[in-house]
Structures are given as C-alpha cells and as structure tokens.
N, C-alpha and C positions, 0 to 999 in steps of 0.2 A: 500433646504435639509440641514440637520445637520449631520455631521460625528462626531461620538464620538470615539476618539482614546483611547485604553486601554493598560496600561502597567501592566501586571499581575505578581504577586509574590506569594510566598507560603502563607504568612500571610495576605497580603492586596493587593488591586488592586487600581490603580489610573486612573482616566478618565478625559479627556479634550474634550469639545465640540467645534467644529469648524464649521463656516459657509462655506458650500461647494462653494458658489458663490464668496466670498471675501477672504476666508482663515483666517478670523478673529477669534481669540480665544474668545469664549463666556462664558464658565463656566468651573469650575474644581471641582472634587470630589474624595475623597479617602475613601474607605470602607474596612472593614475586610472581610475575606472569610467565612462569615456566612450567613445563609438564611435570617435572619432579616436584615442584612446590604444589601443583594441583593435586598430585597424588597424596601429598601430606595433608592437604585440605580434606580430601575424601576420607582419609583415615580418622582425622579429627572429628569430622561430622558423624561418621559411623559410631564413634565412641560416645557421642552425646545421646543417641537414642535411635530406635528403629523408625519411629514416626516423625518425619521432619520434612520441611519444605524450605527451599531457598527463595528469598525475596531479593531480587537484584534491581538496583536503580537502573532504569531503562536508558542506557548510554549507547546502545547499538554497537558501533564498531569497537568501542572500548571494552564492552562486556561480551562481545561475540564469541571469542575463543573460550571464555569461562563457561558460557551457556552450553556450547557444544560439548565440552568435556563433561559437564554434569549430566546432560541429557544422555550422552553415550553410556554413562554408568548407571542409568536408570533413576536418577534423582528427579524429583519434581521441582520445577522452576517456574516462578511467576515474576512478572515485570511490574515494577512500581514506578509510575510517572514522577518526575522530580517535583511537580506541583503539590503532590500529596505530602511531602516531607516538611513543608513550612509549619504546619500546625503541630507536627510531632516534635519539631525542634523547640518551638515555643513552650511546649508542655513539660519539657525536662527541667529538672532542678539545676543541673550543671550548666553554667554559662559558658559561652565561647563556642569554638568550632574546631573539630579535629576529625580525622577519619573514623575513629571508633564512635564518636558522637553521631556522625552522619550515618554509619552503618546501623546503629541503634535506632535512629530516626526512621530508616527504611523498614526495619522489622516492625516497629510499632505502627507505622503508617499502613503496612500490609494488614496488621491485625485490626486496625480501626476501619479500613475500607472493606475488609472481608476477603479472605484468601480465595474463596470461590468466585468473587466478582472481578478479580484482577486477571489481566491477559496471561494465559499460560504459554510458555515457550515450548515449541515443538522442533524436533530434529527432522527436517524434510530437505534432504540434499537436492532432490529434483526441483523443488520450488525455489531453493536458494540459487541453483544454476540458472533458472529462468530469470530470476530477479537480477542477477549480476549482468546477464547478457542484455536484458531489457534496459537497465540503467545505463550500461555502456553505450547502447544504441542511441538513447536519448541524449547523452553527452555529445556524441558525434553529430547528431542532428542539430543541436544547439550551436556547435562549432561551425557547422555548415551554414547555418543561418547568419551567423556573424560575418563569415567570409562573403556570403552573398550580398549582404548589405554594403560592405566595403567595395565590392566589385561594381555594384550598381552605381555608386557615386563616381567611381573612376570612369566608367563607361559614359555616364551622363556628361562628365567634363570633356571627354573625347568627342562624343557624338550626341548632342542634346536631342536630335531627332530620332534616335534609336529607341524603339518601343519594344520592350521585352514583356511578354504576358506574365500574369501572376502564375507562379509555379514553373515558369520556363527554365529557371536555373536549376531545377531538380531533374530536368530531362536531358539525356545525352544528345538529343537532336539539336537543342539550342546551344549546348556547350560546344558541339562540333561547329555550328555556324559562327559562333563568336571566336572560336579558335582560328578559323580560316580568315575572318575579317581582321583579327589582330595580327596574324602572320603577314598579311599584305600591307599593313600600316607601317609607317616609319618607326623603327625600333628605338623610340625614346624611352625614358625611365618609366613613365606611366604605363606605356604599352607593355613593357617587360614585366612590371608588377601585375598587370591584369592577366598576362599569360601564366604567371606563376600561381595566381589565385585560381585560375581555371583548372590547372593541373591538380591543385589541392581539392577543388570541388569535385572533379571527376573521381578522384580517389575516395573521398568521403561518401559520395553517392553510391559507388560500387560496394563499399564496405557496409553501408547501412542496408542495402538490399540483401547482401549475403546474410547479415545478422537477422533480418526479418524472415528469410527462408529458414534459418536455423531455429528461430523461435517458433515458427509454425510447426516444424517437425517435433520439437520438444513438447509443445502444447498438445499436439495430436497424440503423442505417446502418453502424456501425463493425464489428460482429461479430454477425450474426444467429444463427450456429450456437451461440453461448454460451448464449443464452436458451432454446434447445431442450433443454439439459441439465436433466433433472428436478430441481426444487428450486432452480433458479437464476433468480430473477426479475430485473427490470430494475435494481433498486437493488444487488443482490448482483453482478450482471454489471458494473455501473458501477464498483463497488469493485474487482473483479478486474482490470479493464482499467486503471484509474488507478494502482493500487498495483504492478502488475507492471512498468509502465514499459518495455514492449517485450519481448514474448515471444521475439523472435528472438535475444536475447542469451543465452539459456539453451541450453547444449549438450545437456542432458539433463533429464528430469523430476526426477532426483535433486537437481540444483542448484536447480531451482525449489522443490522440497519443502524444501530446506535454507533458502532465503530466507524461506519462509513459516513456518519453525519447525515443520514437519510431520514431517520425517524424524527418527526416533529417534536418540539419541546413544549410541554404544557406551560401556558401563560395565562391561567385563569385566576379570577379574583371575584369573590362575591357571586353575583348572579351572572357574571360574564364568563362564558366557557369558550376558550379559544386555545389555539396552539400557534407557535411561531417557528420560523425556519431555524434549523440547527446549522450554525456556521462553523462548528467545530468538527471533530472526527478526522478520519484519514481522508484528506482532500484528493489524493491520488485515486483511492478507491471510489470516492464519490464521483470523480470525473469519469471513470470508466463506466460506471452504471449510467451516468448522464448521457454518455455517447450512445449507449444501447437504447435508452429511452427516446432520444431525439431521432435516431435512425428508424426505430420502429414506428414513431409517430409520423414519419414521412412515407414509409414503404410497406408497413405490416398492417393488413386490414384489422386484425383483432385489437391492436394497439390504437389504431385510428378510431375504431368504434368506442373503445374505452375512454379515450380523450374527449370525444364528442359528447359522450354521456356525462362526463364530469363538467364540461363546459356548459351543458344544458342545465346542470344543477346550480349554476351561478358562479362557478369558479373561473378564474382567468386561465389563460394558456399556461402560464408558469405554475400556477397552483395545481392544474391538472397533471402537468409533467411531474411535479413532486409526488403526487399520489401514485402515478405510474412507476416512479422510481422506487417507492416503498414496496409496491407489489413485486417489482423486479428483484428486489433484495431477497425475497423469499425464493424466487425462481433460481437466482444465481447461486444462493447457498445450497439449494438442493442439487444443482449441477456440480458444485465444487466438492461435495461429499463423495468419498470413494464408492459408497453403495450405489450412487447414481451413475457414476462413471463406469462401473464394472458390471452393470446388469446385462449389457449386450443387447438392449432393446433396439428395434429398428428405429431409424431416424424419424419416421412419420409418427410413431407412437411417442417418442420422446417429445417431439414438437407439440403433439396434442396434449400431453401431460403438462408441459410448460404453459401452454395457453390457458388451460383450465386453472392452473395454480395462480397465474398472473392476472387474469382478467375476469375471474368469476365474480358475478354480481353479488354473490352471497358473502364474499370476503369483506371483512371490515376495513375500511379505509378512513384514516383520520384526516380530515380536510384542514387546510390552513386558511385562516381568515385574516 
C-alpha cells in the first residue's frame, strides 16, 4: 500500500508518496488549488498504484476542497492532526522545514499512528449543509448577545430603574415595549443608538428563528430517530449530526465516546485502579451529549433512576452524569447510523430500545474516582 501525505495551503498543496511497508519516499508533487491541477493529482496518484490512501493534515477549510474532490473520485482519505507530526519531523535525517518535508512527516505520522485508527473523511453533503446552517445561526446568536449587552448598558444609563427580565431581549414582546418607550423619549444620540440596536436585534431574532425551523426540517429529513431520543431537540440533533461527520466511520461506540471526550482516561498506577476525566476530544460534541444528559436527569424517569443508582454507589452527581453521558454515547451513535434511522420503527419501540441500551444495569460503566 502507498500512503500519500499532503501538506495543504491556501494557494497550493504538496504531496509525497511513501511505501507503507518500508517507509521509503517514492514520489513528490506540488499542485495549485484548481480543479485542473486536482485532476493532474488524481492521474499522478493513479499511476503510483491501485492500493493507496491519502493522509491529509487536518486544516479543515484549507483542505476542504481537496478532500471533497478526492472523495468524489472514490479515494480513501484520512485526517492527521498536526500534533502527530512533531515526532515525525524530529525523526527525519534532513534538517529544516519545507512543504515536502511536512508532507513526508504527515505520511509517516499516519503510518506510525495506524491508518485504521485515524479519522476517515466522508462525503456527506446533507451533514455539511446542517453544519453550515448551525454554525451560521450560532454566529448570529453571538452577535445578538453582543448587541444585547450594549443595549442594556445604554438603557441603564437612560432609565436605571428599568428592569428587563433575563431573556427578555430575545422576545418580541419586550422589544416592542422598549421600541415604544424609546419613541416617546427625547431623540438624543443615546436614544437613537438604542432604537438602531433594537432594529438590529429584531432582525437577528427573526433570522435565528427562521434558521432554527430550517434546521428542524433538515434534521427530520436526515435522521428522524435522533429527535425521538428524550432530551434531544432539533438544535442538539443538528450539532450531533454536523460534528460527528459520518457515524459509519466509527467501529464502536467506544471510539465515538473517545472522539467526544466522554470516555474516561485510565490513570492507574500500582495497586491504585482509577480513571480521570477526559478534557480533550470534540467539545462541541461533548456539550451536545451533556445537554441531553442534563435534560434527561431532570425530566426522564429512566435517566433519573440511573443517576440515583449511581449516586447510591457513592458517586457524586457530576460523576453520575459522566457515567450517563458514556451510556448516551452508545445510544446516540446507534441513532446516528443510517440503519437505525431508516428502519421505520414506531417511536415507542425506538424509545424502548434506546432506554434498554442506555440504562441497562448489565451494561459496563467505568466510574470516575
């Protein structure tokens, strides 16, 4: 097998082919980021051998178009995190830094880590659409929060006695009240600024609600079983779909849990057997599963019974929630896989299956101490 390491940049990409058995450098190519050059890359790779895999440094937006081109042509692509290249660079005989040296380091890092253990890229246009819309909505929400903070300070300067409830600036009812109050006030500079900020808030609130409805429709079309999981609403489901980037690439729920930073990390020594919290992984994915766990802990009887059982074993509430999140990782992965989403099972059967998978007393749960 041939491993083709790629060092992507904005204007050009450099590739180095390495023999997987010997680690020998076979060939080198640099192409521009244009479709014609990508086709030249495909012909070059095809001439190297039939069994090949592209190992691309995980630069996301820089390498996105390259990944999509290769996947559309049926190539196998794995992503190599930049942290894996440090050891590969130190091990080479040639000193210095260049694009070919970096591409060679990517290929050798992929071989050292193991091709099968690296994240595999998938071409999922539906998940990408959900991710783009979800990220855009989060950007608008962040902009709305910034404007709300500025507006609150201006209003406090105008009317210190005015009390706006938490979340009031997210509701059109309060925006209308403030608009009327500002319209009746003397039109000094601060009042005019507040009225302009209110108009922007109204626009952002309306747009975020439209995007939320659009995401709900996309999630329902992509994976209706996911939203039937108690505590998993449309926005959380959209985050799970977009951040997982293809549930088919996970051989087990343990690998999915590791990606999300949910699986505990062994921290044993001698006679002391313990695990510690994993603060790495995809924190966006971790946050989505955490929201499901907290919601179920408040409103879902099976989750409440599970948490009570863990607390009775001596675990704190946080440790019990971590155990619940680890079990939910198995349930969420099962719901994300196409076989789960396309079975057409009735909702009550799906819920029963999820409850059995998530809260079975026979399931092994690694506690945190």
